[in-house]
C-alpha positions as CSV (number, residue, x, y, z in Angstrom):
1,M,35.2,237.7,3.5
2,T,32.4,238.9,4.5
3,D,28.7,237.1,5.3
4,E,27.4,238.8,2.0
5,S,29.9,238.2,-0.3
6,G,30.1,234.5,1.1
7,A,26.7,233.9,0.4
8,K,26.4,235.3,-3.2
9,R,28.8,232.5,-4.2
10,R,26.6,229.7,-2.9
11,K,24.3,227.3,-5.1
12,R,21.4,229.0,-5.8
13,V,18.2,226.7,-3.7
14,T,16.6,224.7,-6.3
15,I,13.0,222.9,-4.7
16,Y,15.3,219.9,-4.1
17,D,16.9,221.4,-1.0
18,V,14.4,222.5,0.2
19,A,12.7,218.7,-0.2
20,R,15.2,217.4,1.8
21,E,14.5,220.2,4.6
22,A,10.7,219.6,4.8
23,G,10.9,215.6,3.9
24,V,9.1,215.6,1.0
25,A,8.6,215.0,-2.8
26,P,10.1,218.0,-5.5
27,S,7.2,217.6,-7.1
28,T,5.1,218.5,-3.6
29,V,7.0,221.3,-2.5
30,S,6.7,222.4,-6.4
31,R,2.5,221.4,-5.8
32,A,2.5,224.2,-2.5
33,F,4.2,227.3,-4.4
34,A,2.1,226.9,-7.3
35,R,-1.1,224.9,-6.8
36,P,-1.3,225.2,-2.4
37,G,-4.9,224.1,-2.7
38,R,-3.6,220.8,-3.6
39,V,-0.9,220.7,-0.3
40,N,-2.7,219.4,3.2
41,A,-1.6,222.5,5.2
42,E,0.7,220.6,7.8
43,T,2.9,219.6,4.9
44,G,2.2,223.7,3.0
45,Q,3.5,225.1,6.5
46,R,6.1,223.0,6.7
47,I,7.3,223.4,3.0
48,H,7.1,226.9,3.8
49,E,9.2,227.8,7.2
50,A,11.8,225.1,5.1
51,A,12.0,227.3,2.4
52,A,12.1,230.2,4.7
53,R,14.9,229.2,6.6
54,L,17.2,228.3,3.0
55,G,16.7,231.6,1.5
56,Y,14.0,229.7,-0.6
57,R,12.2,232.5,-3.3
58,V,9.8,231.2,-5.4
59,D,10.0,232.8,-9.1
60,P,7.2,235.6,-9.5
61,I,5.3,235.3,-12.2
62,A,4.5,231.5,-10.5
63,R,0.3,231.8,-11.4
64,P,-2.4,232.0,-9.3
65,E,-4.7,228.4,-8.4
66,S,-7.6,230.0,-9.5
67,R,-6.3,231.7,-12.6
68,P,-7.4,229.9,-15.5
69,G,-4.2,228.3,-17.4
70,T,-1.7,230.0,-19.3
71,K,-1.8,227.6,-22.6
72,L,1.7,226.9,-22.9
73,L,3.0,223.4,-23.0
74,A,6.4,222.2,-22.2
75,F,8.3,219.6,-24.9
76,V,11.4,217.9,-23.6
77,V,13.9,216.4,-25.3
78,A,16.3,214.4,-24.0
79,D,19.2,216.4,-27.0
80,V,17.8,219.2,-28.6
81,T,20.8,218.8,-31.0
82,N,19.5,216.1,-32.3
83,P,17.7,216.9,-35.4
84,V,14.6,213.7,-34.8
85,Y,13.3,215.9,-32.1
86,A,13.6,218.7,-34.2
87,H,10.5,216.9,-36.8
88,I,9.1,215.8,-34.0
89,M,8.1,219.3,-32.0
90,K,7.2,221.0,-35.4
91,G,4.0,218.2,-35.5
92,F,3.7,219.0,-32.2
93,Q,4.1,222.8,-32.7
94,K,1.5,222.6,-34.9
95,E,-0.9,220.7,-33.7
96,A,-1.0,222.7,-30.0
97,A,-1.0,225.9,-32.0
98,A,-4.2,224.4,-33.8
99,H,-6.1,224.3,-30.5
100,G,-4.5,227.9,-29.0
101,H,-0.5,226.0,-27.5
102,T,2.0,228.3,-26.7
103,V,4.9,225.3,-27.2
104,L,8.2,225.5,-24.4
105,L,10.9,223.5,-25.4
106,I,13.3,221.9,-22.8
107,D,16.4,220.1,-23.4
108,S,17.6,217.5,-21.2
109,Q,21.0,216.8,-22.1
110,E,20.9,213.3,-21.6
111,D,20.7,213.4,-17.9
112,G,18.2,212.4,-16.0
113,H,18.8,214.6,-13.2
114,V,18.8,218.0,-15.0
115,E,15.5,217.3,-16.6
116,N,13.9,216.1,-13.6
117,E,15.5,219.8,-11.9
118,L,14.3,221.3,-15.2
119,I,11.2,220.2,-15.4
120,Q,10.1,221.1,-12.1
121,S,11.6,225.0,-12.4
122,V,8.5,225.4,-14.8
123,L,5.5,223.6,-13.5
124,H,3.8,226.2,-11.9
125,L,3.8,227.9,-15.6
126,V,3.0,225.4,-18.0
127,D,-0.7,223.6,-18.4
128,G,0.9,219.9,-19.5
129,V,4.5,218.4,-20.5
130,A,5.1,216.0,-23.0
131,L,8.3,213.6,-22.4
132,T,10.2,212.5,-24.7
133,S,12.2,210.3,-25.0
134,S,13.2,210.8,-21.7
135,R,15.1,209.3,-19.4
136,L,13.6,209.7,-16.0
137,S,12.4,207.2,-14.4
138,D,8.9,205.7,-14.1
139,S,8.8,207.0,-10.3
140,A,9.9,210.6,-11.1
141,I,7.5,210.7,-13.6
142,T,4.2,209.9,-11.9
143,Q,6.0,212.7,-9.7
144,I,5.1,215.0,-12.0
145,V,1.8,213.3,-12.6
146,K,0.2,214.6,-9.8
147,V,0.8,217.9,-10.8
148,T,0.3,218.0,-13.9
149,P,-1.3,216.3,-16.8
150,V,1.5,214.1,-18.7
151,V,2.3,212.4,-22.0
152,A,4.9,210.5,-23.2
153,V,6.9,210.5,-26.5
154,N,8.7,207.3,-27.9
155,R,8.7,205.8,-24.2
156,A,5.6,203.9,-23.5
157,I,4.7,204.2,-20.2
158,I,1.8,202.4,-18.1
159,G,-1.1,204.3,-16.5
160,L,0.0,207.1,-19.4
161,P,-0.9,208.2,-23.0
162,S,1.6,207.3,-25.1
163,I,2.7,207.6,-28.1
164,I,5.7,205.0,-30.0
165,P,6.2,203.9,-33.4
166,D,6.4,200.4,-34.6
167,T,9.7,200.0,-33.2
168,T,8.9,195.4,-33.7
169,R,7.7,196.4,-37.6
170,G,10.2,198.8,-38.3
171,M,14.0,196.7,-36.9
172,R,12.7,193.5,-38.2
173,A,12.0,194.6,-41.7
174,A,15.8,196.3,-40.9
175,V,17.5,192.4,-39.5
176,E,14.9,190.8,-43.4
177,A,16.7,193.4,-45.8
178,L,20.1,192.3,-43.7
179,A,19.3,188.6,-44.0
180,D,17.6,189.2,-47.8
181,L,21.2,190.0,-48.8
182,G,23.1,187.2,-47.4
183,H,24.5,188.4,-44.1
184,Q,24.4,185.9,-41.3
185,R,26.1,187.9,-38.5
186,I,25.3,191.3,-38.0
187,T,26.0,194.0,-34.7
188,Y,23.4,196.3,-33.0
189,L,25.3,199.5,-31.4
190,A,23.4,200.4,-29.0
191,G,22.2,203.5,-27.2
192,P,21.9,205.0,-23.9
193,E,21.6,202.6,-20.9
194,A,18.8,205.1,-19.8
195,S,17.0,204.9,-22.7
196,W,13.8,203.2,-23.7
197,A,13.8,202.9,-27.6
198,D,16.9,201.4,-27.3
199,G,15.2,198.5,-25.6
200,A,12.8,197.9,-27.8
201,R,14.9,198.5,-30.5
202,W,17.7,195.8,-29.4
203,R,14.5,193.3,-28.4
204,A,13.2,193.8,-31.7
205,V,16.4,192.8,-33.5
206,S,16.6,190.4,-31.5
207,E,14.3,188.5,-32.3
208,A,13.9,188.5,-35.8
209,C,17.9,187.5,-35.3
210,H,16.8,184.2,-33.6
211,D,13.7,184.1,-35.6
212,L,15.6,184.3,-39.1
213,G,18.3,182.4,-37.7
214,L,21.5,185.0,-37.8
215,H,24.5,185.6,-35.5
216,L,23.9,188.7,-33.3
217,R,26.3,191.0,-31.4
218,R,25.8,193.8,-28.9
219,I,28.0,196.6,-28.2
220,G,27.1,199.4,-26.4
221,P,25.6,201.0,-24.4
222,N,27.1,204.3,-26.3
223,V,26.8,208.3,-26.7
224,P,23.9,208.7,-29.6
225,S,26.2,210.6,-31.2
226,I,29.0,210.7,-33.9
227,Q,31.8,210.3,-31.2
228,G,29.2,207.5,-30.2
229,G,29.2,206.5,-33.6
230,F,33.3,206.2,-33.5
231,T,33.4,204.2,-30.1
232,A,32.0,201.5,-31.1
233,A,32.6,201.1,-34.8
234,R,36.4,200.4,-32.8
235,A,35.3,197.5,-30.4
236,W,33.8,197.1,-33.8
237,Q,36.7,196.6,-35.5
238,E,37.7,193.8,-32.9
239,H,35.7,191.1,-34.0
240,P,33.7,192.6,-37.2
241,T,30.2,191.7,-39.2
242,T,29.2,192.1,-41.9
243,G,25.9,193.9,-41.0
244,V,25.7,196.6,-38.3
245,I,22.3,198.3,-37.3
246,A,23.1,201.9,-34.4
247,F,21.1,202.2,-32.3
248,N,20.1,206.2,-34.5
249,D,21.4,207.6,-37.8
250,I,23.7,209.9,-35.7
251,M,25.7,206.8,-34.7
252,A,25.7,205.3,-38.1
253,I,27.1,208.0,-39.5
254,G,29.8,208.5,-37.1
255,F,30.5,204.4,-36.9
256,M,30.7,204.7,-41.5
257,K,33.3,207.8,-41.4
258,Q,35.3,205.4,-38.2
259,V,35.4,202.9,-40.4
260,Q,36.3,204.3,-43.2
261,R,38.8,206.1,-42.5
262,A,40.2,202.7,-40.7
263,G,40.4,201.3,-44.8
264,Y,36.7,199.4,-44.9
265,R,34.3,200.5,-47.3
266,V,30.8,201.2,-47.0
267,P,29.2,199.1,-48.2
268,D,31.1,196.8,-50.2
269,D,33.0,195.9,-46.9
270,V,29.8,196.6,-43.8
271,S,26.4,196.9,-44.6
272,V,25.3,200.7,-41.8
273,I,21.9,200.9,-41.2
274,G,19.9,203.7,-38.7
275,V,17.2,204.8,-37.1
276,D,15.3,207.9,-37.6
277,N,15.4,208.8,-41.1
278,S,17.6,212.2,-40.0
279,I,18.1,214.6,-42.7
280,S,21.6,213.8,-42.2
281,S,20.9,210.3,-43.7
282,V,21.0,212.1,-47.0
283,L,23.9,213.9,-46.7
284,T,26.5,211.2,-45.8
285,T,28.6,208.9,-48.5
286,P,26.6,206.1,-49.2
287,T,23.9,207.5,-48.1
288,L,22.5,205.9,-45.4
289,T,19.4,203.4,-45.0
290,T,16.5,204.1,-42.1
291,V,14.6,202.8,-40.3
292,S,12.1,206.0,-40.4
293,P,9.5,206.5,-38.0
294,A,6.4,209.2,-39.0
295,T,8.2,211.8,-37.1
296,S,5.4,214.4,-37.5
297,L,2.5,212.0,-37.3
298,I,4.4,211.1,-33.7
299,G,4.3,214.8,-32.6
300,A,0.8,215.5,-33.4
301,R,-0.5,212.7,-31.8
302,A,1.4,213.9,-28.4
303,A,0.2,217.3,-28.8
304,R,-3.8,216.0,-28.9
305,A,-3.1,213.2,-26.4
306,L,-2.0,216.5,-24.2
307,I,-4.7,218.1,-24.6
308,T,-7.4,215.8,-24.4
309,Q,-6.0,214.8,-21.0
310,L,-6.8,218.9,-19.8
311,R,-10.3,219.0,-21.3
312,H,-11.1,215.8,-19.4
313,R,-9.2,215.6,-16.0
314,A,-12.0,213.9,-14.4
315,T,-11.0,211.1,-16.7
316,P,-7.6,210.2,-18.0
317,S,-6.7,208.1,-20.8
318,A,-3.6,205.9,-20.5
319,E,-4.2,205.1,-24.4
320,T,-0.8,203.6,-26.1
321,I,-0.9,205.2,-29.7
322,V,1.2,203.4,-32.2
323,T,2.5,205.0,-35.2
324,P,4.0,203.5,-38.7
325,M,8.2,203.2,-39.5
326,E,9.7,201.9,-42.4
327,L,12.9,200.0,-43.7
328,L,14.1,203.8,-46.6
329,V,16.8,201.4,-48.4
330,R,18.8,204.1,-49.2
331,E,22.9,203.0,-50.5
332,S,25.0,201.6,-47.3
333,I,23.9,198.6,-47.4
334,A,24.5,195.6,-50.3
335,A,25.2,192.2,-50.1
336,P,28.1,190.4,-48.0
337,P,32.0,190.2,-48.6
338,P,32.4,186.5,-49.8
339,I,36.2,186.5,-47.5
340,G,34.4,188.5,-44.4
341,P,35.2,192.5,-44.2
342,T,38.6,193.5,-44.2
343,P,40.7,197.0,-44.4
344,I,42.3,197.5,-47.9
345,A,43.9,200.5,-45.9
346,T,44.6,202.0,-42.2
347,Q,44.4,205.8,-42.3
348,P,44.8,207.7,-39.2
349,E,42.1,207.4,-36.5
350,D,39.5,210.6,-35.7
351,R,40.5,211.7,-32.2
């Protein structure tokens, strides 16, 4: 085996490798190549020497510091297959286009490490970044802010402009709807552990249940997907409650499908509420009651906040903008059964 053939099979050198070699943060490496004027000479030399030793090559289309902005904004989502992000992006894209900007979509695949690496790879190309339901730590986001303006969506971050739905009001409306129907025991199907939105939804549901004297159970964390709903449903069957609120619509739909296969009726045995008002929520049987954020408005306000940051870099804003959230009542909730959830028949589980 030749050295050349072995080198071809080696993993491509990234800015993370250079950062470790030079003993600096990845964002510093990015600045050293994309904005060399913002890195001191000694650090810059150390980074370039480390890059040369490792064989790191900079993307030739990286823009120099003196070149005007690219009018390109990065829009980062946790999962591109989740339809709610498409609605947020539409609002973002429309507002960005009205101000002469183009949008680059990045899918982080629900993985904070992937998210950081993808963002670092495009920092030299974009004028700003919108982080939608980011799985990054606050410290990782702070490193990105040192390089380019950032706006947070579906997450409140101290020191950054943040666009968040009125989770407290929306989730309380869901709990109150179940309480008004006579439900006393509710299960919350939690989302990803790293999700800021999940924490906010859980706190809102907990506070509402406490205020109304309802018993609350939590299942999770779960993957925010149909499969995550299947998994949560199996756990729910061990100690069933008459009311269920899921982290999002997709998980709620997976839950409904699984409990229906197990012989439970929705809503006769168990009432189910999702979050997001995705297109899937009206395609289920029964149609899904959901807590609906103003997705297009969220996207538009995020784009506006990011563009404002670009225009006023000397006086950055850290405003938190709260957008409406409302309950849309459909067929998936009803009064609880008198003797609790009882399956009428057992069907094979969906594997």
